[in-house]
N, C-alpha and C positions, 0 to 999 in steps of 0.2 A: 451749611453743605458737607454733604456725603460723600464719602469713597466705598464704593462696593465691590468687593471682590470674589468671583467666584469663581466655585471647586467643592460642586455637586459628589462629591466623592466618600467614602468611608474612613473610618479613624486613620493606616495610616497613611493612606494619599494626604490628611489634613496636619497629617505631624510632621509631615518632610515639608510640608509650605509656614510654621510659626515661622523661620525668618525671616519669609517674605512678610507675611503679616507683618510683625515688627516691624522690618523697612517700610511698609506703608505705614506705618502708627509714625514712627519715625521722622518720616518727607513730607509728612501732613499733617502736621499740627493743628490738634482747635478744632479737625472731621473728623465728623462719626464715622469708625470705620466699621464697617456694616461686611460679615460673610452669607454671601447666597452659599450654600452647604445644608449639611443636616443636623437641626436644630439640638438632637439629642449631645451632639460634641460641645455643645457651647459653653458649658460650666471650664474644658479644658483650654480654650484659646484666647490669642490676645486681643481681642475683639469688643463691640459696644453693643453686638446687636449679631442674631442669626436669622435670616429669612432663610425659612425650610424649601429646598433643592436639591432635587435627584438627582443627576444626572447635566447635562449640559443646559438645562433649563427649562421651561423659560424663567427668566430672573421679576420677579416682584418689586421691581424699584424703578422711579419713575425719574427722569432727569437728573441723576447724582453728577457731582461735580467731575468726578474720576470712576471710571469703570476701569476695573484690573484685570484680564482673564489669567486668572490660575488655575484654571480646567483641560487644556488644552490645545492641541496649534488647530482646533477649529474642522471645518468650518461652523457647527451647530454651536457652537461656545461665542465664536465672536458675531454671530448674528444673533445671538438671546444676549447679548451686553448691547449691542448696535441699537434694539427694539428697548431699550432705556431710556436711550436719546441723552446718552453721557456729552461731556462737555469736550471730553478729552479720553479716549481709549486705549488703555495699555495692552498690545498683546503680539503675538509671534508672526509673522510674515507680516502683511498689511505693512505698518511705517518702522516695525521692530525689527527685532532682531531674526535670523533663520531658524529653524526647527530640527534641531540635535540629536539625532536617537540616541548619540553614547554617552552622550552628558547625564552625571547622577542627578537625580531627580528633586536633592534639594539645591545644587547646584542650578539647578535648569532656571528656578522662579527667583533666585536672585541676580543672576543673569539677565534674564527681563528685565528688573526694575536697575542696574546700573545700565541697561542701555537705554531709559531713560531718563540718568543722571541721579536716582536715587542708591544709594549705598547701603549696602544690604550682607551681615555676615553671616554667612551658610554654616559654620559652629554655634551660632543663636537657637539652639536649639532646645536648650535644657526647659523644661519645667519647674523644676524643686531639685532638692538634693534628696539625694536614697536614704531610708528610714533605717534598712532592714530591722533587724526583729522578727520578723515572720516566717512564714510559711518556702519553701521552694515552688514555686510556678508551673505546671509544665501546662499546655498550651497543645493541645493535637491536629485543630481546627486549621481551615487557611479557606479564602472565598473559593477558591475553586480547586478538583481533585488535583490537577496537575503539582500542584504544592503542599500536597500531604503528605507527609511520612508514614508509612503504614503503623496499625495503631498498635500491632504487635511488636512491635519494634519501640515504642514507646511503653510499651507495657515494660521488657525488657530493662529500658534505663530504670523508668519509675520503680521498681523494683531492687534494684541495685544502690536506690538514693538512701542516706542517711536521714535520718529526722521527718520531721511534719513533710506532708506532700499535697499539693490539692492541681486538681484537672480541674480548669475553666474553657467555658465557649459562651458561645449564645445559646440560645434555647435549640435551636435547630439541632446544635452539634451535641448538645446531650448525650444522645446513645452514643456516639463517637465516647466521650469522655468517659461513660460507664463501663466501655468496653475495656477502655485504654484501664483502670480503674481494677477489673473483673479482674480482666489477665495477668495483671500485677499481680495478683494474688491478695487483692483488699489492701494495694500499700498504701492507696491513696481518698483523699475525701472529692465529691463530683463538686464543684463549685459551678457548671456552665447551669447558662440560663437563669442564675440567680443572682447577679451581678448586673447592675445599671454600668453606666461607662466610669462615670466619675466612680464608682464604689472596685470598676475594675482596676483605676487607674490608683488607687489607694491601696492597692495589695500586690500593685505590683511594685509598687514605690519602697511598699515594707517589705518585702520579697528576699530573702536571703538568694535566692538565684533564679534565672527564669530561662526556660527550655522551649523552646517551638522555632518553629518554621517563617517562613516570607510573610509575616501578620501584621497587623495594628500593634500587638502586643508587643511585639521585634521593635519596635519604636516606642513606644514606651517606657518600655525599658534602656534606650536608647536616651530618655528624654529627661530619668530618673536618674538614669547612671547606673541604673542598678544591674549587678553582673548577668552576666546571658550568657549562655550556648545557641548560637543561632545557624537552623538548617535551611542552606539556600539551595536553591532549583526550582525548575529553569531559568530564574531569572537573577542575573550573575549581582552578585554584591555591589561592585564594582558600582549598581547604576542604583540599587535599593537599599545598601548593606551601612553601618554607623562610617561617620565618615572618619574616626579618629576610633583604635582600637581601647583605649577606656579600660573598662574590666569586662569587655564585649572577646569571645572568640566563635568565627565566623567558619563554619563550615559550606564548602564548594567544591565539588568534583569535575568544575571547568565543561559543564556541558548545558549549552543554553535549549530550551524547546518551547512552547507554547506556554505561558502563564496561564492561561485560561484551558487548556485542555481537561481533558473528560476523563481523562485516567492520571494515575500519578507520574510525573516526568521518570524516564528511565538514568537521567545523570541525577537525578535527584534520591534516587536506589542507590546512587551505586556509596551512598554513605552508610556506612554499618555501623551497627551497636556499639563496636569495641571503637567507633571512631568518635561517636560524643562522649562515651565511656572517659573515653583519653582526655577529650577536652573540656569534661568535669575539673577533672585531676589538674589543668592545666592554669582555669581561671580564678582569676583574683577573687575568692569571695568567703 
């Protein structure tokens, strides 16, 4: 019999669900744990199988013993899991806990499972130990323009960094990464579009330091305990940032807005280059 968990979202979204996935593993010993989500992320996750799902469904699984909605509050994700005809459905609403917008995203999914009697530890996020010895990783991209600190500001930070620096991103973000490298006076190597997910994870694990916004790379730094400076806005770190300080410094100017906006958020723009350079001097790296 199988337990299927739906989370058809990106890298950062999946990494915050790792404690919940581990709780499902412990709570249903001997069952096959199947994630309905992006297959490209499978090597990082504590599951037996990944079936390709982007978004809230449909879910190509039939009659699982348990279906778990780690995707959202519904209704699309709830209906997609109902259509699998599970023996039991764990979700917000229905017979589950009410949805609370203000809760930290890691705790949200742990609290869901605890509602159903499954112990979950929000701090059980680590994918491995930080290795170090690699370059400084700068990741200027983000899924939406609202979360992208300006390229010229990233470039000024890169120009001030000591040692080897690489600029990462997706293939679509390569022009942005190249702009940062060029504006920095050629101080960084552009790796955007040249790393798949496992290679990016390995790069972050070996990095001396990570500098980025509210992205999947930030969650990779948390997962490996890699020292990081994280620029948050317009979503507050109280909902998506590291749960413990560790070797991370979070910058946040206290202004919330639309994380899916088409222009950089004004609150994020209030973070200055000097703020980032000061944070770099304070972080343990």
